[in-house]
All heavy atoms as an XYZ file, in Angstrom:
922
protein
N       9.396      0.608      2.640
C       9.889      1.917      2.299
C      10.069      2.074      0.783
O       9.872      3.153      0.261
C      11.224      2.103      3.020
C      11.558      3.455      3.552
S      10.189      4.410      4.088
C      11.004      5.495      5.137
N      10.437      0.995      0.113
C      10.634      1.082     -1.330
C       9.311      1.342     -2.056
O       9.289      2.004     -3.086
C      11.312     -0.179     -1.853
O      10.439     -1.273     -1.753
N       8.220      0.804     -1.531
C       6.899      1.082     -2.107
C       6.563      2.568     -1.992
O       6.035      3.170     -2.929
C       5.812      0.272     -1.405
C       5.791     -1.183     -1.834
O       6.370     -1.495     -2.893
O       5.189     -1.992     -1.102
N       6.888      3.145     -0.868
C       6.640      4.564     -0.649
C       7.484      5.410     -1.596
O       6.992      6.372     -2.190
C       6.925      4.929      0.815
C       6.637      6.353      1.225
C       5.179      6.693      0.973
C       6.986      6.562      2.688
N       8.740      5.053     -1.746
C       9.624      5.767     -2.672
C       9.127      5.647     -4.109
O       9.180      6.606     -4.879
C      11.062      5.231     -2.565
C      11.766      5.695     -1.311
O      11.383      6.694     -0.704
N      12.792      4.955     -0.909
N       8.649      4.479     -4.480
C       8.111      4.263     -5.825
C       6.873      5.133     -6.055
O       6.715      5.743     -7.113
C       7.770      2.770     -6.019
C       7.289      2.423     -7.401
C       8.361      2.659     -8.444
O       9.542      2.408     -8.218
N       7.944      3.142     -9.591
N       5.997      5.218     -5.057
C       4.794      6.033     -5.166
C       5.161      7.521     -5.286
O       4.567      8.258     -6.069
C       3.882      5.810     -3.964
C       3.168      4.481     -3.994
C       2.274      4.270     -2.781
O       2.305      5.034     -1.820
N       1.464      3.223     -2.837
N       6.155      7.936     -4.514
C       6.615      9.336     -4.580
C       7.183      9.630     -5.960
O       6.886     10.656     -6.570
C       7.649      9.626     -3.465
C       6.967      9.608     -2.104
C       8.339     10.950     -3.708
C       7.918      9.718     -0.926
N       7.972      8.706     -6.486
C       8.537      8.872     -7.827
C       7.436      8.972     -8.873
O       7.482      9.813     -9.766
C       9.451      7.672     -8.150
C      10.909      8.013     -8.148
C      11.737      6.794     -8.523
O      11.666      6.337     -9.693
O      12.440      6.312     -7.631
N       6.437      8.112     -8.763
C       5.308      8.133     -9.702
C       4.546      9.457     -9.611
O       4.153     10.034    -10.630
C       4.368      6.959     -9.452
C       4.954      5.631     -9.889
O       5.882      5.586    -10.688
N       4.424      4.545     -9.338
N       4.334      9.934     -8.402
C       3.632     11.209     -8.219
C       4.435     12.367     -8.799
O       3.873     13.265     -9.433
C       3.334     11.455     -6.737
C       2.239     10.592     -6.116
C       2.146     10.829     -4.602
C       0.902     10.879     -6.772
N       5.744     12.351     -8.588
C       6.592     13.410     -9.138
C       6.576     13.389    -10.666
O       6.528     14.431    -11.314
C       8.029     13.276     -8.615
C       8.229     13.600     -7.130
C       9.647     13.257     -6.691
C       7.924     15.067     -6.854
N       6.569     12.193    -11.232
C       6.512     12.043    -12.687
C       5.176     12.586    -13.209
O       5.123     13.308    -14.207
C       6.678     10.570    -13.059
C       6.803     10.331    -14.545
C       6.776      8.836    -14.856
C       8.191      8.302    -14.881
N       8.218      6.889    -15.369
N       4.090     12.249    -12.528
C       2.767     12.739    -12.924
C       2.685     14.258    -12.819
O       2.108     14.913    -13.690
C       1.682     12.083    -12.066
C       1.420     10.637    -12.397
C       0.356     10.006    -11.508
O      -0.455     10.752    -10.908
O       0.350      8.777    -11.397
N       3.256     14.813    -11.767
C       3.249     16.277    -11.597
C       4.024     16.951    -12.726
O       3.607     17.992    -13.237
C       3.830     16.672    -10.241
C       2.870     16.422     -9.090
S       3.531     16.866     -7.480
C       3.952     18.563     -7.696
N       5.133     16.348    -13.120
C       5.926     16.902    -14.217
C       5.113     16.894    -15.504
O       5.098     17.871    -16.252
C       7.224     16.107    -14.378
C       8.134     16.660    -15.434
C       9.411     15.852    -15.536
C      10.275     16.434    -16.644
N      11.459     15.633    -16.879
N       4.408     15.792    -15.779
C       3.560     15.690    -16.967
C       2.442     16.730    -16.924
O       2.118     17.355    -17.941
C       2.968     14.286    -17.077
C       3.959     13.227    -17.477
C       3.346     11.826    -17.494
O       2.091     11.693    -17.492
O       4.127     10.860    -17.489
N       1.866     16.910    -15.756
C       0.789     17.893    -15.604
C       1.312     19.297    -15.894
O       0.671     20.079    -16.600
C       0.153     17.811    -14.194
C      -0.656     16.523    -14.070
C      -0.724     19.030    -13.911
C      -1.156     16.235    -12.673
N       2.485     19.624    -15.388
C       3.077     20.945    -15.635
C       3.361     21.154    -17.115
O       3.118     22.227    -17.663
C       4.361     21.120    -14.818
C       4.118     21.375    -13.353
C       5.432     21.581    -12.622
C       5.198     21.814    -11.141
N       6.444     22.030    -10.406
N       3.869     20.110    -17.778
C       4.144     20.207    -19.217
C       2.841     20.423    -19.989
O       2.772     21.256    -20.886
C       4.868     18.962    -19.700
C       6.300     18.865    -19.222
C       6.951     17.514    -19.526
O       6.284     16.613    -20.103
O       8.135     17.362    -19.157
N       1.822     19.654    -19.637
C       0.519     19.801    -20.303
C      -0.080     21.179    -20.041
O      -0.695     21.786    -20.931
C      -0.446     18.705    -19.860
C      -0.092     17.357    -20.433
O       0.560     17.261    -21.467
N      -0.509     16.297    -19.754
N       0.096     21.683    -18.835
C      -0.421     23.002    -18.503
C       0.265     24.071    -19.344
O      -0.372     24.994    -19.836
C      -0.231     23.291    -17.018
C      -0.837     24.606    -16.590
C      -0.698     24.843    -15.094
O      -0.069     24.068    -14.379
N      -1.282     25.922    -14.639
N       1.571     23.948    -19.537
C       2.308     24.910    -20.363
C       1.814     24.862    -21.808
O       1.595     25.894    -22.441
C       3.803     24.638    -20.312
C       4.610     25.672    -21.073
C       6.071     25.353    -21.056
C       6.936     26.340    -21.789
N       6.362     27.107    -22.841
N       1.597     23.646    -22.320
C       1.092     23.489    -23.687
C      -0.285     24.153    -23.810
O      -0.549     24.900    -24.765
C       1.015     21.989    -24.065
C       2.427     21.420    -24.205
C       0.211     21.785    -25.341
C       2.471     19.904    -24.313
N      -1.162     23.931    -22.840
C      -2.502     24.527    -22.876
C      -2.442     26.047    -22.761
O      -3.185     26.757    -23.443
C      -3.383     23.942    -21.766
C      -3.713     22.468    -21.948
S      -4.451     22.075    -23.538
C      -6.003     22.908    -23.392
N      -1.549     26.552    -21.920
C      -1.397     27.998    -21.770
C      -0.936     28.614    -23.085
O      -1.448     29.659    -23.511
C      -0.402     28.323    -20.638
O      -0.902     27.778    -19.419
C      -0.218     29.823    -20.482
N       0.013     27.966    -23.760
C       0.484     28.456    -25.064
C      -0.644     28.463    -26.086
O      -0.818     29.425    -26.842
C       1.653     27.608    -25.572
C       2.919     27.783    -24.753
O       3.022     28.778    -23.992
O       3.816     26.914    -24.860
N      -1.446     27.402    -26.110
C      -2.574     27.328    -27.037
C      -3.591     28.429    -26.749
O      -4.126     29.055    -27.665
C      -3.258     25.961    -26.954
C      -2.480     24.847    -27.610
C      -3.240     23.533    -27.514
C      -2.463     22.410    -28.169
N      -3.203     21.133    -28.107
N      -3.853     28.681    -25.475
C      -4.825     29.719    -25.107
C      -4.308     31.101    -25.501
O      -5.082     31.954    -25.945
C      -5.130     29.651    -23.609
C      -5.997     28.461    -23.249
S      -6.298     28.243    -21.487
C      -6.956     29.810    -21.001
N      -3.011     31.340    -25.356
C      -2.447     32.630    -25.759
C      -2.574     32.825    -27.266
O      -2.931     33.913    -27.732
C      -0.985     32.725    -25.322
C      -0.814     32.943    -23.833
C       0.638     32.888    -23.376
O       1.545     32.697    -24.214
O       0.860     33.035    -22.156
N      -2.303     31.775    -28.044
C      -2.455     31.871    -29.508
C      -3.918     32.100    -29.874
O      -4.233     32.887    -30.765
C      -1.913     30.610    -30.181
C      -0.394     30.532    -30.180
C       0.133     29.465    -31.123
N      -0.398     28.135    -30.870
C       0.145     27.226    -30.074
N       1.248     27.508    -29.419
N      -0.412     26.039    -29.937
N      -4.828     31.420    -29.176
C      -6.250     31.586    -29.433
C      -6.682     33.024    -29.128
O      -7.449     33.627    -29.874
C      -7.056     30.590    -28.595
C      -8.502     30.480    -29.016
S      -9.458     29.301    -28.035
C      -8.463     27.841    -28.092
N      -6.177     33.582    -28.034
C      -6.523     34.957    -27.674
C      -6.024     35.935    -28.737
O      -6.700     36.913    -29.057
C      -5.952     35.318    -26.294
C      -6.395     36.675    -25.802
C      -7.899     36.787    -25.640
O      -8.513     35.937    -25.011
N      -8.501     37.820    -26.210
N      -4.853     35.672    -29.303
C      -4.329     36.527    -30.369
C      -5.251     36.491    -31.583
O      -5.524     37.523    -32.199
C      -2.914     36.091    -30.756
C      -1.875     36.403    -29.718
C      -0.507     35.826    -30.065
O      -0.364     35.066    -31.017
N       0.492     36.192    -29.280
N      -5.743     35.302    -31.923
C      -6.677     35.173    -33.046
C      -7.956     35.953    -32.757
O      -8.455     36.691    -33.603
C      -6.982     33.677    -33.331
C      -8.136     33.533    -34.303
C      -5.747     32.971    -33.845
N      -8.471     35.821    -31.547
C      -9.683     36.539    -31.154
C      -9.457     38.047    -31.238
O     -10.309     38.782    -31.741
C     -10.140     36.117    -29.742
C     -10.659     34.689    -29.770
C     -11.199     37.074    -29.190
C     -10.906     34.085    -28.412
N      -8.315     38.511    -30.759
C      -8.008     39.945    -30.816
C      -7.965     40.439    -32.258
O      -8.470     41.522    -32.561
C      -6.677     40.242    -30.120
C      -6.752     40.052    -28.608
O      -7.875     39.998    -28.068
O      -5.678     39.945    -27.981
N      -7.400     39.635    -33.166
C      -7.359     40.032    -34.569
C      -8.755     40.066    -35.175
O      -9.075     40.958    -35.964
C      -6.445     39.103    -35.372
C      -4.998     39.352    -35.136
N      -4.174     38.421    -34.579
C      -4.220     40.438    -35.364
C      -2.960     38.906    -34.467
N      -2.956     40.144    -34.923
N      -9.574     39.105    -34.810
C     -10.953     39.089    -35.308
C     -11.688     40.328    -34.813
O     -12.395     40.989    -35.574
C     -11.683     37.794    -34.869
C     -11.106     36.597    -35.596
C     -13.184     37.908    -35.119
C     -11.609     35.254    -35.087
N     -11.533     40.646    -33.525
C     -12.163     41.846    -32.963
C     -11.718     43.091    -33.711
O     -12.522     43.959    -34.035
C     -11.796     41.988    -31.483
C     -12.898     41.607    -30.567
C     -12.492     41.763    -29.098
O     -11.666     42.619    -28.758
O     -13.024     41.003    -28.302
N     -10.425     43.193    -34.003
C      -9.911     44.359    -34.733
C     -10.501     44.429    -36.129
O     -10.804     45.517    -36.626
C      -8.384     44.315    -34.811
C      -7.738     44.589    -33.472
O      -8.344     45.171    -32.584
N      -6.502     44.159    -33.315
N     -10.664     43.270    -36.787
C     -11.257     43.263    -38.123
C     -12.717     43.698    -38.082
O     -13.178     44.455    -38.926
C     -11.171     41.864    -38.746
C      -9.763     41.511    -39.182
O      -8.919     42.428    -39.282
O      -9.500     40.321    -39.415
N     -13.448     43.208    -37.090
C     -14.872     43.524    -37.003
C     -15.087     44.977    -36.603
O     -15.909     45.684    -37.171
C     -15.571     42.586    -35.990
C     -15.602     41.167    -36.542
C     -16.985     43.061    -35.695
C     -16.129     40.145    -35.560
N     -14.345     45.429    -35.593
C     -14.557     46.762    -35.054
C     -13.404     47.687    -35.413
O     -12.890     48.402    -34.572
C     -14.713     46.703    -33.526
C     -15.874     45.851    -33.094
C     -15.660     44.628    -32.472
C     -17.177     46.254    -33.318
C     -16.722     43.827    -32.083
C     -18.245     45.465    -32.940
C     -18.008     44.261    -32.313
O     -19.057     43.476    -31.931
N     -13.012     47.671    -36.670
C     -11.921     48.546    -37.082
C     -12.352     49.999    -36.928
O     -13.543     50.321    -36.892
C     -11.530     48.260    -38.527
O     -12.560     48.661    -39.403
N     -11.389     50.868    -36.852
C     -11.698     52.278    -36.633
C     -12.425     52.897    -37.812
O     -13.017     53.958    -37.702
C     -10.415     53.035    -36.308
C      -9.852     52.649    -34.961
C      -8.716     53.547    -34.532
O      -8.627     54.679    -35.012
O      -7.920     53.089    -33.701
N     -12.381     52.233    -38.955
C     -13.098     52.719    -40.124
C     -14.600     52.587    -39.940
O     -15.377     53.183    -40.653
C     -12.686     51.919    -41.361
C     -11.231     52.053    -41.710
C     -10.825     51.072    -42.802
O     -11.710     50.441    -43.416
O      -9.628     50.946    -43.033
N     -15.013     51.809    -38.970
C     -16.431     51.578    -38.737
C     -16.952     50.509    -39.675
O     -16.214     49.959    -40.485
N     -18.209     50.219    -39.564
C     -18.808     49.256    -40.466
C     -20.240     49.687    -40.742
O     -20.836     50.445    -40.005
C     -18.730     47.822    -39.921
C     -19.438     47.601    -38.615
C     -20.704     47.056    -38.590
C     -18.830     47.932    -37.417
C     -21.362     46.842    -37.388
C     -19.473     47.713    -36.212
C     -20.738     47.171    -36.203
N     -20.747     49.207    -41.867
C     -22.094     49.580    -42.289
C     -23.112     48.629    -41.677
O     -22.836     47.464    -41.441
C     -22.205     49.539    -43.809
C     -21.356     50.602    -44.466
O     -21.073     51.621    -43.805
O     -20.973     50.423    -45.630
N     -24.284     49.179    -41.448
C     -25.375     48.414    -40.863
C     -26.601     48.616    -41.749
O     -27.007     49.746    -42.010
C     -25.635     48.915    -39.441
C     -26.598     48.084    -38.672
C     -26.210     46.876    -38.123
C     -27.899     48.502    -38.502
C     -27.112     46.099    -37.409
C     -28.805     47.734    -37.789
C     -28.401     46.532    -37.246
N     -27.162     47.528    -42.234
C     -28.328     47.615    -43.120
C     -29.597     47.649    -42.289
O     -29.775     46.869    -41.361
C     -28.357     46.418    -44.055
C     -29.465     46.521    -45.072
C     -29.422     45.393    -46.072
O     -28.357     45.147    -46.644
O     -30.480     44.760    -46.269
N     -30.469     48.579    -42.640
C     -31.738     48.736    -41.933
C     -32.879     48.600    -42.935
O     -32.801     49.107    -44.052
C     -31.820     50.118    -41.244
C     -30.780     50.187    -40.141
C     -33.211     50.395    -40.720
C     -30.858     51.394    -39.270
N     -33.917     47.909    -42.510
C     -35.161     47.848    -43.278
C     -36.193     48.590    -42.439
O     -36.479     48.213    -41.307
C     -35.610     46.395    -43.530
C     -36.942     46.377    -44.265
C     -34.550     45.629    -44.295
N     -36.735     49.650    -42.988
C     -37.704     50.459    -42.256
C     -38.944     49.618    -41.944
O     -39.533     49.011    -42.843
C     -38.098     51.680    -43.075
S     -39.364     52.694    -42.265
N     -39.345     49.560    -40.678
C     -40.528     48.773    -40.316
C     -41.833     49.414    -40.784
O     -42.874     48.768    -40.769
C     -40.468     48.717    -38.788
C     -39.680     49.910    -38.387
C     -38.706     50.159    -39.502
N     -41.760     50.662    -41.217
C     -42.972     51.375    -41.642
C     -43.216     51.267    -43.146
O     -44.342     51.046    -43.574
C     -42.884     52.845    -41.235
C     -42.655     53.016    -39.756
C     -41.399     53.357    -39.268
C     -43.675     52.804    -38.835
C     -41.170     53.495    -37.907
C     -43.460     52.941    -37.467
C     -42.203     53.282    -37.015
O     -41.978     53.410    -35.670
N     -42.135     51.436    -43.940
C     -42.314     51.456    -45.397
C     -41.500     50.382    -46.115
O     -41.536     50.311    -47.348
C     -41.964     52.830    -45.956
S     -40.196     53.229    -45.879
N     -40.742     49.564    -45.374
C     -39.927     48.481    -45.931
C     -38.760     48.976    -46.788
O     -38.136     48.189    -47.491
C     -40.787     47.510    -46.761
C     -41.933     46.886    -46.006
C     -41.474     45.939    -44.908
O     -40.509     45.209    -45.126
O     -42.093     45.948    -43.829
N     -38.451     50.279    -46.728
C     -37.313     50.823    -47.468
C     -36.016     50.316    -46.835
O     -35.854     50.353    -45.622
C     -37.353     52.357    -47.446
C     -36.194     53.006    -48.124
N     -36.025     52.966    -49.479
C     -35.137     53.696    -47.616
C     -34.917     53.607    -49.792
N     -34.362     54.072    -48.677
N     -35.094     49.819    -47.680
C     -33.804     49.347    -47.192
C     -32.763     50.434    -47.400
O     -32.675     51.018    -48.478
C     -33.385     48.085    -47.949
C     -34.282     46.903    -47.689
C     -33.832     45.665    -48.445
O     -32.632     45.551    -48.764
O     -34.694     44.819    -48.722
N     -31.963     50.680    -46.352
C     -30.875     51.645    -46.463
C     -29.755     51.263    -45.508
O     -29.919     50.413    -44.638
C     -31.365     53.079    -46.211
C     -31.990     53.307    -44.856
C     -31.279     53.922    -43.844
C     -33.303     52.920    -44.605
C     -31.854     54.145    -42.603
C     -33.883     53.144    -43.373
C     -33.157     53.757    -42.366
N     -28.598     51.863    -45.709
C     -27.403     51.516    -44.938
C     -26.954     52.729    -44.145
O     -26.975     53.857    -44.656
C     -26.272     51.048    -45.884
C     -24.989     50.772    -45.119
C     -26.700     49.819    -46.664
N     -26.563     52.484    -42.885
C     -26.000     53.558    -42.051
C     -24.658     53.089    -41.507
O     -24.364     51.895    -41.494
C     -26.935     53.922    -40.871
C     -27.090     52.735    -39.909
C     -28.273     54.416    -41.353
C     -27.739     53.090    -38.583
N     -23.852     54.029    -41.080
C     -22.640     53.675    -40.361
C     -23.044     53.273    -38.956
O     -23.808     53.982    -38.302
C     -21.672     54.867    -40.280
C     -21.012     55.156    -41.609
O     -20.856     54.214    -42.414
O     -20.653     56.320    -41.857
N     -22.563     52.132    -38.515
C     -22.908     51.656    -37.177
C     -22.286     52.570    -36.133
O     -21.095     52.829    -36.150
C     -22.437     50.230    -36.983
N     -23.116     53.096    -35.270
C     -22.671     53.965    -34.186
C     -23.553     53.649    -32.984
O     -24.719     54.032    -32.934
C     -22.813     55.425    -34.601
C     -22.409     56.396    -33.514
O     -22.028     55.947    -32.407
O     -22.474     57.615    -33.757
N     -22.981     52.943    -32.021
C     -23.764     52.500    -30.869
C     -24.253     53.656    -30.004
O     -25.072     53.458    -29.123
C     -22.966     51.501    -30.039
C     -22.776     50.191    -30.767
C     -22.111     49.125    -29.920
O     -22.085     49.254    -28.686
O     -21.620     48.157    -30.510
N     -23.760     54.854    -30.258
C     -24.227     56.016    -29.503
C     -25.540     56.551    -30.065
O     -26.255     57.270    -29.386
C     -23.168     57.115    -29.497
C     -21.928     56.678    -28.747
O     -22.020     56.014    -27.729
N     -20.769     57.036    -29.271
N     -25.845     56.206    -31.319
C     -27.109     56.622    -31.931
C     -28.225     55.750    -31.396
O     -28.127     54.530    -31.393
C     -27.061     56.456    -33.449
C     -26.514     57.617    -34.185
C     -26.705     57.395    -35.668
C     -26.038     58.505    -36.437
N     -26.058     58.255    -37.874
N     -29.284     56.372    -30.950
C     -30.420     55.630    -30.405
C     -31.593     55.571    -31.391
O     -32.492     54.763    -31.233
C     -30.891     56.255    -29.085
C     -29.818     56.251    -28.013
C     -29.403     54.853    -27.650
C     -28.315     54.873    -26.607
N     -27.507     53.693    -26.568
N     -31.580     56.463    -32.398
C     -32.654     56.441    -33.389
C     -32.150     57.037    -34.696
O     -31.161     57.756    -34.723
C     -33.892     57.185    -32.896
C     -33.636     58.581    -32.420
C     -34.842     59.213    -31.746
O     -35.612     58.498    -31.076
O     -34.999     60.433    -31.917
N     -32.843     56.709    -35.765
C     -32.480     57.185    -37.100
C     -33.774     57.466    -37.860
O     -34.794     56.827    -37.621
C     -31.617     56.140    -37.845
C     -31.097     56.666    -39.160
C     -32.382     54.879    -38.113
C     -29.699     57.172    -39.044
N     -33.713     58.428    -38.746
C     -34.886     58.751    -39.557
C     -34.800     58.023    -40.886
O     -33.765     58.031    -41.546
C     -34.942     60.261    -39.807
C     -36.153     60.696    -40.584
C     -36.178     62.191    -40.816
O     -36.507     62.924    -39.862
O     -35.842     62.618    -41.941
N     -35.879     57.394    -41.274
C     -35.928     56.712    -42.567
C     -35.859     57.773    -43.663
O     -36.648     58.732    -43.656
C     -37.218     55.906    -42.703
S     -37.450     55.196    -44.355
N     -34.945     57.627    -44.613
C     -34.837     58.625    -45.676
C     -36.027     58.620    -46.632
O     -36.269     59.598    -47.328
C     -33.547     58.236    -46.410
C     -33.290     56.821    -46.047
C     -33.931     56.585    -44.725
N     -36.795     57.552    -46.627
C     -37.932     57.436    -47.533
C     -39.210     58.016    -46.932
O     -39.800     58.944    -47.467
C     -38.135     55.961    -47.904
C     -39.193     55.718    -48.937
C     -38.768     56.158    -50.328
O     -37.562     56.313    -50.581
O     -39.675     56.353    -51.157
N     -39.646     57.483    -45.776
C     -40.932     57.895    -45.206
C     -40.786     58.899    -44.063
O     -41.770     59.398    -43.545
C     -41.712     56.678    -44.725
S     -40.979     55.848    -43.290
N     -39.543     59.149    -43.647
C     -39.223     60.133    -42.598
C     -39.679     59.731    -41.198
O     -39.636     60.522    -40.282
C     -39.792     61.525    -42.933
C     -39.406     62.057    -44.296
C     -37.931     62.236    -44.416
C     -37.597     62.859    -45.766
N     -36.346     62.449    -46.304
N     -40.120     58.493    -41.009
C     -40.450     58.017    -39.669
C     -39.166     57.770    -38.887
O     -38.132     57.423    -39.448
C     -41.254     56.709    -39.732
C     -42.710     56.952    -40.025
O     -43.350     57.751    -39.343
N     -43.235     56.271    -41.028
N     -39.241     57.956    -37.578
C     -38.085     57.731    -36.721
C     -38.066     56.258    -36.311
O     -39.063     55.712    -35.840
C     -38.145     58.644    -35.473
C     -37.011     58.312    -34.525
C     -38.089     60.109    -35.888
N     -36.902     55.629    -36.502
C     -36.723     54.212    -36.171
C     -35.814     54.132    -34.958
O     -34.719     54.679    -34.956
C     -36.090     53.443    -37.344
C     -36.954     53.599    -38.591
C     -35.886     51.978    -36.975
C     -36.257     53.141    -39.861
N     -36.293     53.449    -33.933
C     -35.517     53.268    -32.710
C     -34.451     52.202    -32.960
O     -34.746     51.141    -33.499
C     -36.454     52.801    -31.598
C     -36.025     53.201    -30.231
C     -37.061     52.811    -29.206
O     -38.210     53.295    -29.297
O     -36.703     52.020    -28.328
N     -33.205     52.485    -32.568
C     -32.106     51.534    -32.739
C     -31.811     50.845    -31.414
O     -31.693     51.494    -30.387
C     -30.847     52.253    -33.239
C     -30.990     52.976    -34.577
C     -29.719     53.739    -34.892
C     -31.316     51.999    -35.685
N     -31.708     49.536    -31.474
C     -31.398     48.744    -30.279
C     -30.145     47.939    -30.585
O     -30.184     46.956    -31.301
C     -32.573     47.817    -29.959
C     -32.304     46.927    -28.753
O     -31.282     47.126    -28.074
O     -33.124     46.040    -28.506
N     -29.003     48.373    -30.049
C     -27.727     47.733    -30.340
C     -27.466     46.546    -29.423
O     -26.441     45.883    -29.544
C     -26.588     48.747    -30.199
C     -26.705     49.858    -31.184
C     -27.148     51.117    -30.943
C     -26.411     49.805    -32.582
N     -27.145     51.858    -32.094
C     -26.693     51.076    -33.118
C     -25.943     48.822    -33.428
C     -26.509     51.380    -34.457
C     -25.760     49.118    -34.769
C     -26.045     50.385    -35.270
N     -28.364     46.229    -28.515
C     -28.127     45.136    -27.574
C     -28.249     43.770    -28.239
O     -27.711     42.794    -27.734
C     -29.108     45.216    -26.407
O     -30.415     44.888    -26.845
N     -28.961     43.680    -29.337
C     -29.175     42.392    -29.983
C     -30.421     41.689    -29.475
O     -30.844     40.694    -30.038
N     -31.018     42.199    -28.403
C     -32.241     41.615    -27.868
C     -33.418     42.208    -28.629
O     -33.626     43.414    -28.611
C     -32.412     41.928    -26.378
C     -31.284     41.356    -25.540
O     -30.720     40.321    -25.958
O     -30.962     41.942    -24.494
N     -34.186     41.365    -29.300
C     -35.325     41.877    -30.054
C     -36.460     42.286    -29.134
O     -37.063     43.317    -29.296
C     -35.810     40.843    -31.067
C     -34.842     40.539    -32.204
C     -35.424     39.474    -33.110
C     -34.526     41.789    -32.983
N     -36.755     41.457    -28.168
C     -37.851     41.745    -27.253
C     -37.474     41.272    -25.862
O     -36.728     40.322    -25.705
C     -39.122     41.025    -27.686
S     -39.655     41.445    -29.351
N     -38.018     41.906    -24.866
C     -37.758     41.501    -23.491
C     -38.801     40.495    -23.048
O     -39.957     40.548    -23.460
C     -37.788     42.719    -22.563
C     -36.657     43.680    -22.819
C     -36.714     44.894    -21.909
O     -37.510     44.904    -20.958
O     -35.958     45.829    -22.173
N     -38.417     39.579    -22.194
C     -39.320     38.588    -21.590
C     -40.072     37.748    -22.622
O     -41.183     37.309    -22.381
C     -40.338     39.278    -20.667
C     -39.654     40.065    -19.567
O     -38.564     39.645    -19.136
O     -40.218     41.100    -19.160
N     -39.486     37.550    -23.811
C     -40.099     36.764    -24.876
C     -41.498     37.258    -25.234
O     -42.312     36.521    -25.763
C     -40.168     35.272    -24.485
C     -38.784     34.661    -24.366
O     -37.864     35.158    -25.037
O     -38.638     33.689    -23.597
N     -41.793     38.495    -24.935
C     -43.084     39.062    -25.255
C     -42.860     40.321    -26.069
O     -42.154     41.213    -25.656
C     -43.824     39.410    -23.961
C     -45.298     39.202    -24.064
C     -45.942     39.404    -22.716
O     -45.885     38.471    -21.891
O     -46.486     40.502    -22.498
N     -43.425     40.416    -27.245
C     -43.181     41.551    -28.121
C     -44.098     42.710    -27.760
O     -45.306     42.552    -27.638
C     -43.401     41.168    -29.578
S     -43.055     42.548    -30.682
N     -43.483     43.862    -27.590
C     -44.252     45.064    -27.309
C     -44.601     45.792    -28.597
O     -45.374     46.739    -28.584
C     -43.452     45.994    -26.397
O     -42.285     46.431    -27.076
N     -43.992     45.356    -29.715
C     -44.241     46.018    -30.992
C     -43.410     47.258    -31.189
O     -43.610     47.994    -32.131
N     -42.432     47.497    -30.309
C     -41.624     48.709    -30.387
C     -40.142     48.443    -30.584
O     -39.338     49.328    -30.476
C     -41.824     49.554    -29.127
C     -43.220     50.046    -28.980
N     -44.158     49.354    -28.254
C     -43.851     51.115    -29.502
C     -45.296     49.999    -28.305
N     -45.146     51.062    -29.055
N     -39.762     47.209    -30.851
C     -38.341     46.945    -31.066
C     -37.975     47.323    -32.501
O     -38.837     47.420    -33.361
C     -38.006     45.491    -30.766
S     -39.212     44.273    -31.283
N     -36.677     47.534    -32.741
C     -36.276     47.956    -34.082
C     -36.633     46.873    -35.092
O     -36.484     45.695    -34.837
C     -34.785     48.302    -34.131
C     -33.874     47.126    -34.140
N     -33.613     46.383    -33.014
C     -33.186     46.552    -35.138
C     -32.784     45.412    -33.310
N     -32.504     45.481    -34.592
N     -37.112     47.299    -36.218
C     -37.476     46.356    -37.258
C     -38.753     45.595    -36.985
O     -39.073     44.653    -37.697
N     -39.495     45.991    -35.957
C     -40.692     45.253    -35.591
C     -41.926     46.017    -36.056
O     -42.012     47.219    -35.912
C     -40.739     45.066    -34.073
S     -42.176     44.135    -33.536
N     -42.860     45.291    -36.589
C     -44.112     45.928    -36.966
C     -45.256     45.315    -36.171
O     -46.307     45.005    -36.697
C     -44.343     45.802    -38.469
O     -44.248     44.450    -38.851
N     -44.985     45.134    -34.885
C     -46.026     44.623    -34.005
C     -46.199     43.125    -34.086
O     -47.310     42.627    -34.154
N     -45.079     42.395    -34.054
C     -45.163     40.938    -34.203
C     -45.920     40.286    -33.058
O     -46.311     39.133    -33.158
C     -43.772     40.319    -34.362
S     -42.641     40.677    -33.011
N     -46.160     41.018    -31.985
C     -46.941     40.461    -30.888
C     -48.382     40.214    -31.296
O     -49.074     39.389    -30.729
N     -48.832     40.922    -32.348
C     -50.205     40.761    -32.825
C     -50.295     39.813    -34.008
O     -51.361     39.570    -34.528
C     -50.769     42.121    -33.269
C     -50.854     43.078    -32.096
O     -51.032     42.602    -30.947
O     -50.721     44.296    -32.310
N     -49.146     39.260    -34.462
C     -49.177     38.441    -35.669
C     -49.646     37.029    -35.363
O     -49.643     36.582    -34.227
C     -47.794     38.403    -36.313
O     -46.933     37.600    -35.549
N     -50.016     36.321    -36.400
C     -50.466     34.943    -36.277
C     -49.374     33.965    -36.694
O     -49.661     32.836    -37.047
C     -51.716     34.708    -37.126
C     -52.899     35.528    -36.635
O     -53.007     35.731    -35.409
O     -53.684     35.944    -37.480
N     -48.112     34.385    -36.675
C     -47.010     33.532    -37.120
C     -46.915     32.264    -36.299
O     -46.630     31.206    -36.817
C     -45.684     34.287    -37.050
C     -45.520     35.338    -38.101
C     -44.195     36.059    -37.961
O     -43.307     35.572    -37.262
O     -44.066     37.110    -38.596
N     -47.164     32.332    -34.984
C     -47.056     31.173    -34.134
C     -48.136     30.146    -34.474
O     -47.944     28.950    -34.278
C     -47.162     31.556    -32.663
C     -45.962     32.376    -32.197
O     -44.879     32.254    -32.816
O     -46.120     33.127    -31.224
N     -49.291     30.606    -34.980
C     -50.372     29.711    -35.296
C     -50.068     28.837    -36.513
O     -50.615     27.773    -36.702
C     -51.672     30.478    -35.548
C     -52.124     31.222    -34.305
O     -51.700     30.848    -33.182
O     -52.893     32.178    -34.453
N     -49.157     29.322    -37.395
C     -48.825     28.616    -38.617
C     -47.888     27.448    -38.374
O     -47.679     26.638    -39.243
C     -48.184     29.573    -39.618
C     -49.137     30.646    -40.073
O     -50.355     30.427    -40.003
O     -48.660     31.705    -40.508
N     -47.319     27.350    -37.199
C     -46.332     26.297    -36.934
C     -46.965     25.038    -36.465
O     -47.858     24.783    -35.922
C     -45.305     26.765    -35.911
C     -44.410     27.785    -36.480
S     -43.157     28.170    -35.213
C     -42.317     29.450    -36.028
């Protein structure tokens, strides 16, 4: 019976340690989330942020206010319409259609041959 009591005591001690460690980890995660929230606020402040665009037609560089609701913008230099893709995906299925923002038909380029 004393062996059983000793094992129970050891298990209770381990459970207490686990609970303490869990509390420490929960506190760390809450602090980490606060840091993430502050970073998000800095990046996406209500003032907005500027987005630099290089026209794929004339190579003119210009800056616009980032607005994810805008789907296209006109180049102030050559007046061509540039499609905006805010998803961050340059091309679908790793195959370039030549129509992504900033693309000048890289599907036809020989860049892969140079590697």
